[in-house]
Legacy VTK file of the C-alpha trace (Angstrom):
# vtk DataFile Version 3.0
C-alpha trace
ASCII
DATASET POLYDATA
POINTS 240 float
101.843 211.459 44.704
104.058 208.463 45.375
105.821 207.911 48.701
109.131 208.009 46.841
108.472 211.600 45.664
110.885 214.016 47.398
112.255 211.193 49.521
115.770 212.294 50.536
116.993 209.275 52.511
115.651 205.962 53.738
117.481 203.716 56.173
116.092 200.188 56.584
118.646 199.589 59.379
118.783 195.876 58.573
122.581 195.665 58.960
123.865 193.782 62.014
126.532 196.428 62.718
128.761 199.006 61.051
127.612 201.300 58.247
123.865 201.608 57.681
123.080 202.037 53.997
120.797 204.741 52.618
118.489 202.734 50.334
117.312 205.822 48.452
120.243 208.237 48.377
123.903 208.610 49.285
123.609 209.412 53.005
125.070 206.257 54.535
125.338 206.325 58.335
128.385 205.320 60.378
128.185 204.179 63.996
129.563 205.838 67.120
129.494 204.851 70.787
131.024 202.212 73.031
131.103 199.031 70.967
129.125 200.580 68.117
125.389 200.259 67.398
124.003 196.734 67.556
121.060 195.042 65.871
117.769 193.568 67.084
114.495 192.358 65.626
112.774 195.285 63.930
109.234 195.966 62.795
110.403 194.780 59.345
113.415 192.453 59.405
116.108 193.983 61.678
116.491 197.365 63.356
119.297 199.378 64.989
119.640 198.760 68.742
120.794 201.906 70.598
122.173 201.818 74.148
121.908 205.211 75.852
124.562 204.419 78.480
127.033 203.737 75.653
126.103 207.007 73.896
125.237 205.042 70.756
124.382 207.011 67.620
124.441 206.772 63.848
125.873 209.748 61.980
126.610 211.350 58.664
128.780 214.508 58.829
127.323 217.791 57.611
130.333 218.051 55.305
129.297 214.985 53.332
125.522 214.606 53.529
123.194 215.489 50.654
119.750 217.088 50.917
119.449 216.999 54.720
119.941 220.733 55.350
116.216 221.523 55.469
114.932 225.074 55.766
111.117 225.244 55.955
109.704 221.899 54.776
110.496 218.330 55.897
108.962 215.092 57.185
110.343 212.273 59.327
108.932 208.758 59.639
110.328 205.937 61.794
109.466 203.060 64.109
110.759 202.886 67.690
110.593 200.487 70.622
111.871 201.698 73.999
114.061 199.462 76.138
113.954 202.059 78.932
112.621 205.587 79.368
114.682 208.589 80.429
113.694 212.252 80.652
114.911 213.140 77.147
115.165 210.748 74.221
116.663 211.914 70.922
115.482 210.226 67.708
116.809 212.217 64.739
118.161 215.662 64.016
120.970 218.140 63.568
121.491 219.614 67.026
124.849 220.898 68.217
125.949 223.433 70.826
127.796 226.608 69.936
125.166 228.260 67.734
124.628 225.241 65.501
121.059 224.205 66.290
119.002 223.297 63.214
116.227 220.727 63.812
115.512 217.884 66.236
112.827 215.253 66.855
112.813 213.935 70.421
110.586 212.747 73.272
110.332 214.149 76.813
109.205 211.443 79.248
108.433 213.894 82.075
105.977 215.914 79.968
104.808 212.988 77.792
105.450 215.093 74.701
106.872 214.296 71.271
108.829 217.396 70.222
110.022 219.042 67.037
112.598 221.751 67.788
114.264 224.103 65.355
116.157 227.377 65.098
116.630 229.952 62.356
119.705 231.511 64.000
121.476 228.423 65.279
121.314 229.462 68.952
117.812 230.176 70.246
115.123 227.610 69.405
111.367 227.063 69.253
109.304 223.920 69.675
106.024 222.267 68.771
104.739 219.098 70.381
102.302 216.207 70.225
100.874 213.957 72.913
102.782 210.692 73.422
102.846 208.335 76.410
104.823 205.256 75.360
105.487 202.014 77.202
108.685 199.982 77.237
108.738 197.033 74.832
106.022 198.288 72.469
106.495 199.266 68.816
105.298 202.751 67.774
105.239 204.422 64.388
106.087 208.127 64.624
105.746 210.783 61.914
106.539 214.490 62.236
105.899 216.969 59.411
107.007 220.608 59.273
105.983 223.319 56.815
105.788 227.126 56.981
106.064 227.156 60.754
103.482 224.434 61.364
104.034 220.910 62.700
101.844 217.828 62.654
102.564 214.778 64.805
101.304 211.244 64.208
101.546 208.175 66.446
100.482 204.880 64.890
98.699 206.703 62.083
96.694 209.031 64.361
97.160 212.807 64.549
98.259 213.605 68.139
99.228 217.262 67.565
98.805 219.290 70.742
100.623 222.434 69.648
101.502 223.124 66.004
103.124 226.483 66.962
102.697 228.608 63.847
105.499 230.897 65.096
108.123 228.191 64.582
111.150 229.511 62.758
112.851 228.019 59.737
115.702 225.563 60.272
119.236 226.945 60.391
120.785 225.846 57.110
124.286 227.113 57.964
124.625 224.758 60.911
127.696 222.516 60.997
125.800 219.906 63.045
125.940 216.355 61.736
122.766 214.405 61.007
122.355 211.857 63.812
119.999 209.042 64.736
119.658 208.003 68.376
121.508 210.937 69.932
122.650 214.535 69.281
125.816 216.567 69.372
124.609 219.089 71.959
124.526 216.492 74.758
125.320 212.921 73.795
123.945 211.647 77.125
120.372 212.449 75.996
120.160 209.494 73.663
117.467 206.975 72.846
117.578 203.570 74.539
115.845 201.053 72.310
115.375 199.807 68.770
114.750 202.055 65.766
113.674 200.856 62.334
112.575 201.990 58.863
113.672 205.648 59.041
112.607 207.904 56.161
113.214 211.622 55.567
111.364 213.725 52.985
111.790 217.286 51.711
108.003 217.723 51.667
105.012 217.242 53.948
103.606 213.727 54.090
99.810 213.620 53.867
97.645 211.826 56.430
96.839 209.143 53.847
100.567 208.572 53.259
101.107 208.281 57.006
98.361 205.643 57.097
100.074 203.842 54.226
103.428 203.804 56.041
101.818 202.568 59.251
100.179 199.788 57.225
97.816 198.674 59.991
100.774 198.197 62.337
102.904 195.969 60.130
105.105 198.677 58.614
106.005 199.400 55.020
109.548 199.443 53.719
111.267 201.115 50.784
110.464 201.117 47.871
106.900 200.940 49.325
105.638 198.650 46.584
103.986 196.065 48.831
102.929 195.506 52.408
105.575 194.210 54.785
105.347 191.086 56.918
105.515 191.990 60.622
108.199 190.343 62.728
106.645 191.351 66.038
102.953 191.422 66.869
103.184 193.727 69.871
101.946 197.058 68.493
101.554 200.518 69.980
98.524 202.770 70.385
96.087 202.958 67.543
96.530 199.288 66.560
LINES 1 241
240 0 1 2 3 4 5 6 7 8 9 10 11 12 13 14 15 16 17 18 19 20 21 22 23 24 25 26 27 28 29 30 31 32 33 34 35 36 37 38 39 40 41 42 43 44 45 46 47 48 49 50 51 52 53 54 55 56 57 58 59 60 61 62 63 64 65 66 67 68 69 70 71 72 73 74 75 76 77 78 79 80 81 82 83 84 85 86 87 88 89 90 91 92 93 94 95 96 97 98 99 100 101 102 103 104 105 106 107 108 109 110 111 112 113 114 115 116 117 118 119 120 121 122 123 124 125 126 127 128 129 130 131 132 133 134 135 136 137 138 139 140 141 142 143 144 145 146 147 148 149 150 151 152 153 154 155 156 157 158 159 160 161 162 163 164 165 166 167 168 169 170 171 172 173 174 175 176 177 178 179 180 181 182 183 184 185 186 187 188 189 190 191 192 193 194 195 196 197 198 199 200 201 202 203 204 205 206 207 208 209 210 211 212 213 214 215 216 217 218 219 220 221 222 223 224 225 226 227 228 229 230 231 232 233 234 235 236 237 238 239
């Protein structure tokens, strides 16, 4: 199976500002926050630079996105580098108050856990988690897969799953929550402070060998995944 199979969206995040183009589909992201979302050196070319204090986020409304309303199967892959660490750090998801919870990938710095949260009803929610203790200024490759109530978490190509939680519900497909990177609609003060790069979303489960391929020995691999990428930063995370 090719990495492009069942790929819904892929954002290289190379743009210096403004709209971030979906290289694979039609889900272009617009910027929100004080002064918009900036740019910084990424793992491959440039990445999006989020400032938590400015409530920075990239968004596509639920009324216009295509293929991002997952129910029971999905995978997320992205690179991140923290500029600071807060208690909660949102990476990607559709998470909105008022009975509109769907799915969310985030990190809790107090518990040192990488979380996948979801809800079948839009109000209550369940969670699975993997072990993750990041440092500021270090690049990490994160992958989360979800299928039939089970989650698998990878950091720098290694499986770090601590709780797959087979009782996880399906994702709430009737949610009106927008798809967001770097923050969420439930509490926009729980955003990510740092640089994010090479974000891919699939409507299937990525295999461990595909995760290894995307990690590419710490140098990253960009769409359309035809050749290895040249790293722009040599400071890698765990597993390198």
